[in-house]
C-alpha beads as a LAMMPS data file, in Angstrom:
LAMMPS data file: protein, C-alpha beads

328 atoms
327 bonds

1 atom types
1 bond types

-500.0 500.0 xlo xhi
-500.0 500.0 ylo yhi
-500.0 500.0 zlo zhi

Masses

1 110.0

Atoms # bond

1 1 1 0.000 0.000 0.000
2 1 1 3.044 2.251 -0.160
3 1 1 3.530 5.089 -0.890
4 1 1 0.076 6.149 0.340
5 1 1 -0.023 4.137 3.566
6 1 1 3.550 3.094 4.397
7 1 1 2.608 2.076 7.958
8 1 1 0.281 -0.627 6.635
9 1 1 2.844 -3.427 6.466
10 1 1 2.935 -7.072 7.559
11 1 1 -0.843 -7.326 7.239
12 1 1 -2.521 -10.647 8.001
13 1 1 -4.462 -10.407 4.729
14 1 1 -3.709 -8.404 1.585
15 1 1 -5.770 -5.253 1.033
16 1 1 -6.654 -4.616 -2.598
17 1 1 -8.852 -1.530 -2.199
18 1 1 -9.247 1.388 0.189
19 1 1 -12.687 3.000 0.009
20 1 1 -12.450 6.692 0.826
21 1 1 -16.109 7.695 0.477
22 1 1 -17.912 4.480 1.279
23 1 1 -21.026 5.155 3.339
24 1 1 -19.561 3.000 6.117
25 1 1 -16.311 4.998 6.222
26 1 1 -15.870 6.856 9.530
27 1 1 -15.511 10.630 9.702
28 1 1 -12.211 11.479 11.436
29 1 1 -12.642 15.143 12.440
30 1 1 -15.262 17.844 12.885
31 1 1 -18.744 17.724 14.387
32 1 1 -19.492 14.300 12.849
33 1 1 -16.275 12.695 14.085
34 1 1 -16.802 8.979 14.692
35 1 1 -19.989 8.825 12.612
36 1 1 -20.194 7.075 9.274
37 1 1 -20.294 9.088 6.075
38 1 1 -23.783 7.729 5.397
39 1 1 -25.034 8.988 8.766
40 1 1 -23.303 12.344 8.401
41 1 1 -24.654 12.830 4.861
42 1 1 -28.252 12.479 6.053
43 1 1 -27.836 14.509 9.245
44 1 1 -25.611 17.393 8.160
45 1 1 -27.180 20.819 7.512
46 1 1 -28.570 21.006 3.963
47 1 1 -26.253 23.914 3.182
48 1 1 -23.286 21.599 3.726
49 1 1 -24.508 19.320 0.924
50 1 1 -25.353 22.300 -1.307
51 1 1 -28.547 23.553 -2.884
52 1 1 -28.469 20.793 -5.516
53 1 1 -28.556 18.212 -2.704
54 1 1 -31.016 19.830 -0.291
55 1 1 -32.740 16.442 -0.104
56 1 1 -29.911 14.057 0.702
57 1 1 -30.904 10.895 -1.125
58 1 1 -27.996 8.448 -1.376
59 1 1 -24.388 9.619 -1.259
60 1 1 -23.520 9.947 -4.959
61 1 1 -19.730 9.498 -5.391
62 1 1 -17.491 6.560 -4.532
63 1 1 -13.726 7.161 -4.512
64 1 1 -11.174 4.385 -3.945
65 1 1 -7.489 3.639 -4.050
66 1 1 -6.778 0.317 -5.774
67 1 1 -3.570 -1.643 -5.112
68 1 1 -3.409 -4.625 -7.508
69 1 1 -0.595 -7.095 -6.864
70 1 1 -2.147 -9.552 -9.323
71 1 1 -4.493 -9.354 -12.285
72 1 1 -7.976 -8.317 -11.231
73 1 1 -10.918 -10.299 -12.565
74 1 1 -12.192 -9.537 -16.068
75 1 1 -15.479 -7.739 -15.535
76 1 1 -18.059 -5.289 -16.814
77 1 1 -20.539 -2.933 -15.127
78 1 1 -24.125 -2.236 -16.207
79 1 1 -25.484 1.195 -17.010
80 1 1 -28.257 2.927 -15.057
81 1 1 -31.047 1.716 -17.339
82 1 1 -30.126 -1.952 -16.965
83 1 1 -29.563 -1.586 -13.204
84 1 1 -32.944 0.096 -12.752
85 1 1 -34.675 -2.821 -14.477
86 1 1 -32.649 -5.807 -13.285
87 1 1 -30.866 -4.757 -10.076
88 1 1 -33.418 -2.981 -7.920
89 1 1 -32.424 -5.023 -4.865
90 1 1 -28.765 -4.020 -5.311
91 1 1 -29.500 -0.366 -6.019
92 1 1 -30.603 1.172 -9.283
93 1 1 -27.279 2.708 -10.307
94 1 1 -24.950 1.374 -12.927
95 1 1 -21.274 2.215 -12.856
96 1 1 -19.370 4.695 -14.955
97 1 1 -15.847 5.232 -13.667
98 1 1 -12.534 7.013 -14.092
99 1 1 -9.044 5.779 -13.220
100 1 1 -6.179 8.106 -12.372
101 1 1 -2.812 6.349 -12.141
102 1 1 -0.950 7.424 -8.991
103 1 1 2.156 5.358 -9.719
104 1 1 3.056 2.506 -12.053
105 1 1 5.919 0.114 -12.526
106 1 1 7.498 -0.242 -15.989
107 1 1 5.305 -2.440 -18.162
108 1 1 2.098 -1.900 -16.151
109 1 1 -0.972 -2.418 -18.350
110 1 1 -4.748 -2.499 -18.277
111 1 1 -7.153 -4.305 -20.599
112 1 1 -10.018 -2.065 -21.710
113 1 1 -12.406 -2.786 -24.564
114 1 1 -12.580 -5.649 -27.039
115 1 1 -10.695 -5.980 -30.293
116 1 1 -12.613 -5.206 -33.509
117 1 1 -14.563 -8.177 -34.780
118 1 1 -15.135 -9.748 -31.373
119 1 1 -18.597 -11.323 -31.202
120 1 1 -20.466 -13.019 -28.384
121 1 1 -19.670 -16.362 -30.008
122 1 1 -15.928 -15.608 -30.144
123 1 1 -16.074 -14.283 -26.597
124 1 1 -17.667 -17.462 -25.250
125 1 1 -15.216 -19.647 -27.187
126 1 1 -12.251 -17.729 -25.728
127 1 1 -13.784 -17.965 -22.270
128 1 1 -14.014 -21.732 -22.632
129 1 1 -10.431 -21.923 -23.933
130 1 1 -9.146 -19.596 -21.174
131 1 1 -7.752 -17.194 -23.803
132 1 1 -10.107 -14.302 -23.047
133 1 1 -7.291 -11.783 -22.570
134 1 1 -6.366 -12.194 -26.256
135 1 1 -9.650 -10.521 -27.252
136 1 1 -8.936 -7.341 -25.280
137 1 1 -7.070 -4.192 -26.225
138 1 1 -4.044 -3.825 -23.939
139 1 1 -3.069 -0.316 -22.856
140 1 1 0.259 0.591 -21.183
141 1 1 -0.159 3.057 -18.311
142 1 1 2.189 5.451 -16.573
143 1 1 1.972 7.654 -13.484
144 1 1 -0.322 10.607 -14.205
145 1 1 -2.433 8.857 -16.847
146 1 1 -6.210 9.143 -16.669
147 1 1 -8.656 6.680 -18.221
148 1 1 -12.432 7.001 -18.591
149 1 1 -14.615 3.877 -18.674
150 1 1 -18.262 4.254 -19.548
151 1 1 -20.635 1.629 -18.196
152 1 1 -20.794 -1.534 -20.367
153 1 1 -17.045 -1.382 -21.152
154 1 1 -15.343 -4.725 -20.356
155 1 1 -12.022 -4.331 -18.561
156 1 1 -9.469 -5.478 -16.038
157 1 1 -6.496 -3.944 -14.221
158 1 1 -3.073 -5.568 -14.193
159 1 1 -0.530 -5.586 -11.362
160 1 1 2.194 -3.049 -10.653
161 1 1 0.265 0.172 -10.202
162 1 1 -1.765 2.239 -7.748
163 1 1 -4.985 3.762 -9.086
164 1 1 -7.438 6.298 -7.729
165 1 1 -10.876 5.311 -8.988
166 1 1 -13.741 7.827 -9.084
167 1 1 -17.187 6.451 -9.911
168 1 1 -20.889 6.871 -9.472
169 1 1 -21.800 5.207 -6.197
170 1 1 -22.407 1.599 -7.178
171 1 1 -20.890 -1.770 -6.348
172 1 1 -22.499 -3.650 -9.251
173 1 1 -19.872 -5.785 -10.952
174 1 1 -20.453 -8.641 -13.387
175 1 1 -17.412 -10.885 -13.125
176 1 1 -16.661 -12.838 -16.304
177 1 1 -13.324 -14.551 -15.638
178 1 1 -11.201 -14.890 -12.505
179 1 1 -8.244 -16.974 -13.714
180 1 1 -9.436 -20.040 -11.795
181 1 1 -8.617 -18.544 -8.413
182 1 1 -10.228 -19.810 -5.215
183 1 1 -10.647 -18.361 -1.740
184 1 1 -9.260 -19.678 1.548
185 1 1 -12.041 -22.284 1.621
186 1 1 -11.182 -23.474 -1.877
187 1 1 -14.264 -21.912 -3.466
188 1 1 -14.150 -19.807 -6.655
189 1 1 -15.790 -16.400 -6.690
190 1 1 -19.188 -16.156 -8.359
191 1 1 -19.246 -15.382 -12.086
192 1 1 -22.044 -13.431 -13.790
193 1 1 -21.609 -14.408 -17.435
194 1 1 -25.237 -14.143 -18.562
195 1 1 -25.701 -10.622 -17.228
196 1 1 -22.257 -9.594 -18.466
197 1 1 -23.115 -10.646 -22.008
198 1 1 -26.394 -8.739 -21.807
199 1 1 -24.698 -5.441 -20.982
200 1 1 -21.270 -5.743 -22.632
201 1 1 -20.283 -3.372 -25.424
202 1 1 -18.942 -5.493 -28.295
203 1 1 -18.307 -2.446 -30.475
204 1 1 -15.267 -0.180 -30.621
205 1 1 -14.849 1.486 -27.229
206 1 1 -12.071 3.794 -28.472
207 1 1 -9.055 4.734 -26.419
208 1 1 -9.775 5.079 -22.701
209 1 1 -6.649 7.222 -22.215
210 1 1 -7.571 10.887 -21.941
211 1 1 -5.847 14.066 -23.008
212 1 1 -6.406 16.149 -19.877
213 1 1 -7.289 19.830 -20.082
214 1 1 -5.294 22.634 -18.447
215 1 1 -7.301 25.052 -16.301
216 1 1 -6.506 28.711 -15.786
217 1 1 -4.739 29.200 -12.455
218 1 1 -2.089 31.502 -11.016
219 1 1 -1.517 29.432 -7.879
220 1 1 -1.180 25.803 -8.993
221 1 1 -0.899 23.530 -11.979
222 1 1 -4.532 22.541 -12.458
223 1 1 -5.832 19.934 -14.875
224 1 1 -9.359 18.759 -15.574
225 1 1 -8.948 14.996 -15.798
226 1 1 -12.495 13.974 -16.766
227 1 1 -16.081 15.101 -16.354
228 1 1 -19.433 13.424 -16.883
229 1 1 -22.849 13.792 -15.279
230 1 1 -21.762 11.592 -12.363
231 1 1 -18.494 13.302 -11.406
232 1 1 -15.774 15.732 -12.434
233 1 1 -12.220 15.374 -11.183
234 1 1 -9.361 17.859 -11.285
235 1 1 -5.715 17.380 -10.345
236 1 1 -3.928 20.241 -8.587
237 1 1 -0.167 20.328 -8.009
238 1 1 1.323 23.103 -5.888
239 1 1 4.178 24.071 -3.590
240 1 1 2.810 27.491 -2.583
241 1 1 -0.423 28.564 -0.857
242 1 1 -3.552 27.993 -2.943
243 1 1 -6.739 29.948 -2.141
244 1 1 -10.078 28.427 -3.111
245 1 1 -13.773 28.879 -2.466
246 1 1 -16.553 26.370 -2.042
247 1 1 -19.541 26.362 -4.368
248 1 1 -22.865 26.886 -2.524
249 1 1 -24.639 24.554 -4.942
250 1 1 -22.515 21.482 -4.217
251 1 1 -20.069 19.873 -1.835
252 1 1 -16.673 18.675 -3.052
253 1 1 -14.181 15.984 -2.115
254 1 1 -10.418 16.512 -1.807
255 1 1 -8.127 13.467 -1.960
256 1 1 -4.401 13.909 -1.266
257 1 1 -2.188 11.377 -3.101
258 1 1 0.935 13.213 -1.919
259 1 1 2.107 16.067 0.268
260 1 1 1.153 17.532 3.621
261 1 1 0.104 20.904 4.940
262 1 1 -2.763 22.844 6.458
263 1 1 -6.288 23.574 5.294
264 1 1 -7.250 27.005 6.646
265 1 1 -10.881 28.116 6.766
266 1 1 -13.311 30.114 8.858
267 1 1 -13.974 26.887 10.749
268 1 1 -10.348 26.686 11.899
269 1 1 -7.099 25.142 10.726
270 1 1 -6.704 21.428 10.070
271 1 1 -3.579 19.576 8.950
272 1 1 -3.804 17.274 5.942
273 1 1 -1.585 14.311 5.021
274 1 1 -1.136 12.169 1.936
275 1 1 -3.648 9.357 1.675
276 1 1 -6.440 11.399 3.291
277 1 1 -9.858 12.299 1.911
278 1 1 -11.667 15.505 2.909
279 1 1 -15.323 16.504 2.591
280 1 1 -15.595 20.227 1.798
281 1 1 -19.047 21.608 2.702
282 1 1 -20.748 23.730 0.052
283 1 1 -21.184 26.489 2.645
284 1 1 -17.535 26.602 3.757
285 1 1 -16.758 29.758 1.769
286 1 1 -13.139 30.821 1.339
287 1 1 -10.439 28.346 2.321
288 1 1 -6.735 27.977 1.677
289 1 1 -4.386 25.036 1.181
290 1 1 -0.981 25.805 2.718
291 1 1 1.524 23.066 1.824
292 1 1 4.402 22.030 4.068
293 1 1 5.494 19.576 1.367
294 1 1 4.750 19.766 -2.347
295 1 1 1.158 18.626 -2.652
296 1 1 -1.029 16.872 -5.190
297 1 1 -4.775 16.934 -4.631
298 1 1 -7.586 15.359 -6.624
299 1 1 -10.682 17.541 -6.418
300 1 1 -13.972 15.787 -7.228
301 1 1 -17.500 17.145 -7.430
302 1 1 -20.735 16.534 -9.344
303 1 1 -20.763 19.067 -12.164
304 1 1 -23.390 21.017 -13.996
305 1 1 -22.029 19.812 -17.337
306 1 1 -23.617 22.596 -19.388
307 1 1 -22.162 25.271 -17.103
308 1 1 -18.766 23.556 -17.061
309 1 1 -18.716 23.339 -20.854
310 1 1 -19.716 26.994 -21.186
311 1 1 -17.057 28.127 -18.717
312 1 1 -14.292 26.220 -20.487
313 1 1 -15.449 27.504 -23.867
314 1 1 -15.284 31.067 -22.555
315 1 1 -11.688 30.364 -21.483
316 1 1 -10.912 29.494 -25.100
317 1 1 -10.967 25.698 -24.915
318 1 1 -11.859 24.280 -28.339
319 1 1 -14.698 21.842 -28.961
320 1 1 -12.125 19.194 -29.913
321 1 1 -10.331 19.587 -26.581
322 1 1 -13.628 19.628 -24.687
323 1 1 -14.567 16.314 -26.305
324 1 1 -11.420 14.762 -24.844
325 1 1 -12.495 15.343 -21.222
326 1 1 -16.287 15.933 -21.186
327 1 1 -18.619 12.960 -21.611
328 1 1 -22.370 13.520 -21.921

Bonds

1 1 1 2
2 1 2 3
3 1 3 4
4 1 4 5
5 1 5 6
6 1 6 7
7 1 7 8
8 1 8 9
9 1 9 10
10 1 10 11
11 1 11 12
12 1 12 13
13 1 13 14
14 1 14 15
15 1 15 16
16 1 16 17
17 1 17 18
18 1 18 19
19 1 19 20
20 1 20 21
21 1 21 22
22 1 22 23
23 1 23 24
24 1 24 25
25 1 25 26
26 1 26 27
27 1 27 28
28 1 28 29
29 1 29 30
30 1 30 31
31 1 31 32
32 1 32 33
33 1 33 34
34 1 34 35
35 1 35 36
36 1 36 37
37 1 37 38
38 1 38 39
39 1 39 40
40 1 40 41
41 1 41 42
42 1 42 43
43 1 43 44
44 1 44 45
45 1 45 46
46 1 46 47
47 1 47 48
48 1 48 49
49 1 49 50
50 1 50 51
51 1 51 52
52 1 52 53
53 1 53 54
54 1 54 55
55 1 55 56
56 1 56 57
57 1 57 58
58 1 58 59
59 1 59 60
60 1 60 61
61 1 61 62
62 1 62 63
63 1 63 64
64 1 64 65
65 1 65 66
66 1 66 67
67 1 67 68
68 1 68 69
69 1 69 70
70 1 70 71
71 1 71 72
72 1 72 73
73 1 73 74
74 1 74 75
75 1 75 76
76 1 76 77
77 1 77 78
78 1 78 79
79 1 79 80
80 1 80 81
81 1 81 82
82 1 82 83
83 1 83 84
84 1 84 85
85 1 85 86
86 1 86 87
87 1 87 88
88 1 88 89
89 1 89 90
90 1 90 91
91 1 91 92
92 1 92 93
93 1 93 94
94 1 94 95
95 1 95 96
96 1 96 97
97 1 97 98
98 1 98 99
99 1 99 100
100 1 100 101
101 1 101 102
102 1 102 103
103 1 103 104
104 1 104 105
105 1 105 106
106 1 106 107
107 1 107 108
108 1 108 109
109 1 109 110
110 1 110 111
111 1 111 112
112 1 112 113
113 1 113 114
114 1 114 115
115 1 115 116
116 1 116 117
117 1 117 118
118 1 118 119
119 1 119 120
120 1 120 121
121 1 121 122
122 1 122 123
123 1 123 124
124 1 124 125
125 1 125 126
126 1 126 127
127 1 127 128
128 1 128 129
129 1 129 130
130 1 130 131
131 1 131 132
132 1 132 133
133 1 133 134
134 1 134 135
135 1 135 136
136 1 136 137
137 1 137 138
138 1 138 139
139 1 139 140
140 1 140 141
141 1 141 142
142 1 142 143
143 1 143 144
144 1 144 145
145 1 145 146
146 1 146 147
147 1 147 148
148 1 148 149
149 1 149 150
150 1 150 151
151 1 151 152
152 1 152 153
153 1 153 154
154 1 154 155
155 1 155 156
156 1 156 157
157 1 157 158
158 1 158 159
159 1 159 160
160 1 160 161
161 1 161 162
162 1 162 163
163 1 163 164
164 1 164 165
165 1 165 166
166 1 166 167
167 1 167 168
168 1 168 169
169 1 169 170
170 1 170 171
171 1 171 172
172 1 172 173
173 1 173 174
174 1 174 175
175 1 175 176
176 1 176 177
177 1 177 178
178 1 178 179
179 1 179 180
180 1 180 181
181 1 181 182
182 1 182 183
183 1 183 184
184 1 184 185
185 1 185 186
186 1 186 187
187 1 187 188
188 1 188 189
189 1 189 190
190 1 190 191
191 1 191 192
192 1 192 193
193 1 193 194
194 1 194 195
195 1 195 196
196 1 196 197
197 1 197 198
198 1 198 199
199 1 199 200
200 1 200 201
201 1 201 202
202 1 202 203
203 1 203 204
204 1 204 205
205 1 205 206
206 1 206 207
207 1 207 208
208 1 208 209
209 1 209 210
210 1 210 211
211 1 211 212
212 1 212 213
213 1 213 214
214 1 214 215
215 1 215 216
216 1 216 217
217 1 217 218
218 1 218 219
219 1 219 220
220 1 220 221
221 1 221 222
222 1 222 223
223 1 223 224
224 1 224 225
225 1 225 226
226 1 226 227
227 1 227 228
228 1 228 229
229 1 229 230
230 1 230 231
231 1 231 232
232 1 232 233
233 1 233 234
234 1 234 235
235 1 235 236
236 1 236 237
237 1 237 238
238 1 238 239
239 1 239 240
240 1 240 241
241 1 241 242
242 1 242 243
243 1 243 244
244 1 244 245
245 1 245 246
246 1 246 247
247 1 247 248
248 1 248 249
249 1 249 250
250 1 250 251
251 1 251 252
252 1 252 253
253 1 253 254
254 1 254 255
255 1 255 256
256 1 256 257
257 1 257 258
258 1 258 259
259 1 259 260
260 1 260 261
261 1 261 262
262 1 262 263
263 1 263 264
264 1 264 265
265 1 265 266
266 1 266 267
267 1 267 268
268 1 268 269
269 1 269 270
270 1 270 271
271 1 271 272
272 1 272 273
273 1 273 274
274 1 274 275
275 1 275 276
276 1 276 277
277 1 277 278
278 1 278 279
279 1 279 280
280 1 280 281
281 1 281 282
282 1 282 283
283 1 283 284
284 1 284 285
285 1 285 286
286 1 286 287
287 1 287 288
288 1 288 289
289 1 289 290
290 1 290 291
291 1 291 292
292 1 292 293
293 1 293 294
294 1 294 295
295 1 295 296
296 1 296 297
297 1 297 298
298 1 298 299
299 1 299 300
300 1 300 301
301 1 301 302
302 1 302 303
303 1 303 304
304 1 304 305
305 1 305 306
306 1 306 307
307 1 307 308
308 1 308 309
309 1 309 310
310 1 310 311
311 1 311 312
312 1 312 313
313 1 313 314
314 1 314 315
315 1 315 316
316 1 316 317
317 1 317 318
318 1 318 319
319 1 319 320
320 1 320 321
321 1 321 322
322 1 322 323
323 1 323 324
324 1 324 325
325 1 325 326
326 1 326 327
327 1 327 328
């Protein structure tokens, strides 16, 4: 789990994922300290959530760190329409996601999308022959890369990297192939081949690797990594103080892959460390990030896509460049 959690060593069992905004995650500081995020989300003042979330509903964004030491299972996620019809007991959300590569060893790769000409018949034949990987497009990844995966895109992550995953809040996964692995009791994990075939995109998924978009800033290097109706994520890198201001319409989430420092606001000063995840209330107002060490932060929120597109266009971003980071 290094470099994010170097103290987590000699664990009794390997940890493949760290959920940062799971509803069962515990709040560490502030008036909801010790409560779960799900409890805090329902009980916090509406102005903390923002005017767009005056009625809380379910918490909408799931952010994780993923630490694969082996190939993950080959899988696919349904979209909202399929989930609403077939997965009401498991929630009615599908799963669109984004991966941002925190670090990667030489040769690290992911499999995303199927090769042209792949049919259901060829897919099933390769599954039977245990050659399914041969049907996938293999993409090399490096630290700083960002990939966008729409629902219905088949994929898997290889070993040798650390990824920050941002997604709509859903845990619906249709596992297709798990390399014959078994658990401690000798049992294989459940596969969901029928449902996977029903939702899987057999057409050209295109390149998942994104050309990120620079944002105007005098205080930090800011990039828009990806934006869709479920989430927008920016990457900020800075070594000097960075002022910011919350948006009264929506909360935001700050995840710190590296660095340390202080978050100063009208509510007081709080120190941040790498590996932490912060909930920024919509009503916070002005705040400032004061780094003690060079800092990288991933800022995530649920965008008004039309307003975001208009703002970037007014900054001179071309339609071609917008298409590389905005997904309707």
